[in-house]
C-alpha positions as CSV (number, residue, x, y, z in Angstrom):
1,M,-206.9,-87.7,-132.5
2,T,-207.8,-85.0,-134.9
3,E,-210.1,-82.3,-133.6
4,I,-213.0,-81.6,-136.0
5,P,-214.3,-78.0,-135.9
6,D,-217.9,-77.6,-135.0
7,K,-219.4,-76.8,-138.5
8,L,-222.2,-78.2,-140.6
9,Y,-220.2,-78.4,-143.9
10,F,-216.5,-78.6,-144.8
11,K,-214.9,-77.8,-148.2
12,I,-212.6,-80.3,-149.8
13,G,-209.5,-78.2,-148.9
14,E,-210.5,-78.1,-145.2
15,V,-211.1,-81.9,-145.1
16,S,-207.8,-82.4,-147.0
17,K,-205.9,-80.4,-144.2
18,L,-207.8,-82.2,-141.4
19,A,-207.0,-85.6,-142.8
20,D,-203.6,-84.7,-144.1
21,V,-204.2,-86.1,-147.5
22,A,-204.4,-84.5,-150.9
23,P,-207.8,-83.5,-152.4
24,H,-207.4,-86.0,-155.2
25,V,-207.1,-88.8,-152.6
26,L,-210.5,-87.7,-151.1
27,R,-212.1,-87.7,-154.5
28,Y,-210.7,-91.2,-155.1
29,W,-212.0,-92.4,-151.7
30,E,-215.4,-91.1,-152.7
31,T,-215.4,-93.6,-155.6
32,E,-214.3,-96.5,-153.4
33,F,-216.3,-95.9,-150.3
34,S,-220.0,-95.3,-151.0
35,D,-220.6,-94.0,-147.5
36,I,-218.7,-90.8,-148.3
37,K,-221.4,-88.6,-150.0
38,P,-220.5,-84.9,-150.1
39,K,-223.3,-82.6,-151.1
40,R,-222.7,-80.2,-154.0
41,A,-223.1,-76.5,-153.6
42,N,-224.6,-74.5,-156.5
43,S,-221.0,-73.8,-157.6
44,K,-220.4,-77.6,-157.8
45,Q,-218.0,-77.4,-154.7
46,R,-218.0,-80.5,-152.6
47,L,-219.4,-80.0,-149.1
48,Y,-218.6,-82.7,-146.6
49,R,-220.8,-83.3,-143.6
50,R,-219.2,-84.1,-140.2
51,E,-220.1,-87.8,-140.6
52,D,-218.1,-87.8,-143.9
53,V,-215.1,-86.2,-142.2
54,E,-215.2,-88.7,-139.3
55,L,-215.4,-91.6,-141.8
56,I,-212.5,-90.1,-143.9
57,L,-210.4,-89.9,-140.7
58,V,-211.2,-93.5,-140.0
59,I,-210.4,-94.6,-143.6
60,K,-207.1,-92.7,-143.4
61,D,-206.2,-94.4,-140.1
62,L,-207.1,-97.8,-141.6
63,L,-205.2,-97.3,-144.8
64,H,-202.2,-95.2,-143.8
65,D,-201.6,-96.1,-140.1
66,Q,-202.9,-99.7,-139.7
67,G,-201.9,-100.9,-143.2
68,Y,-205.2,-102.1,-144.5
69,T,-205.9,-102.4,-148.2
70,I,-208.8,-100.5,-149.8
71,S,-210.8,-103.8,-149.9
72,G,-209.9,-104.7,-146.4
73,A,-210.9,-101.3,-145.1
74,K,-214.2,-101.6,-147.1
75,K,-214.9,-104.9,-145.4
76,L,-214.1,-103.7,-142.0
77,I,-216.3,-100.6,-142.4
78,G,-219.1,-102.7,-143.9
79,D,-218.9,-105.1,-140.9
80,A,-218.7,-102.4,-138.3
81,E,-221.8,-101.4,-136.3
82,D,-220.8,-97.8,-136.2
83,I,-217.8,-95.6,-137.2
84,A,-216.9,-95.0,-133.5
85,S,-216.1,-98.7,-133.1
86,L,-213.5,-98.4,-135.9
87,A,-211.7,-95.5,-134.2
88,S,-210.9,-97.7,-131.1
89,P,-207.8,-99.5,-132.6
90,V,-205.8,-96.3,-131.8
91,E,-206.9,-96.6,-128.1
92,T,-206.2,-100.4,-128.3
93,H,-202.7,-99.6,-129.5
94,E,-202.1,-97.2,-126.6
95,V,-203.4,-99.9,-124.1
96,S,-201.1,-102.5,-125.7
97,E,-198.1,-100.2,-125.3
98,R,-199.0,-99.6,-121.6
99,L,-199.4,-103.4,-121.0
100,I,-196.0,-104.0,-122.6
101,T,-194.5,-101.4,-120.2
102,V,-196.2,-103.0,-117.2
103,K,-195.0,-106.4,-118.3
104,E,-191.4,-105.2,-118.6
105,E,-191.6,-103.6,-115.2
106,L,-193.0,-106.8,-113.6
107,L,-190.3,-108.9,-115.2
108,A,-187.6,-106.5,-113.9
109,L,-189.2,-106.8,-110.4
110,K,-189.3,-110.6,-110.6
111,K,-185.7,-110.6,-111.6
112,L,-184.9,-108.4,-108.5
113,L,-186.9,-110.7,-106.2
114,N,-185.2,-113.9,-107.6
115,R,-181.7,-112.6,-106.9
116,D,-179.7,-114.8,-104.5
117,P,-179.4,-112.7,-101.3
118,S,-176.1,-114.4,-100.3
């Protein structure tokens, strides 16, 4: 999981590096996801809050890692109680991988136990 520095505001370049997406992608996501609302400095520079960065990381995970479409991600975000609940699929994936490993080990053990001792 990406570590977000303890700051009040982030410039678009910083968010771009944190999320590993180009700045134009962030600007596009602003048009698609109404919950991303960066403030504007007097210089018209976008200033993202921590909540914006967290949401952007979730959106990136949904779109790039889990294969959701923009509309699918919008629906999932709209239906979610909070952003933290959307971040859990990564943990769920890790748990699934562990369960698969345990299953494989149990099947190997079963095979050993079922061998004919003669």
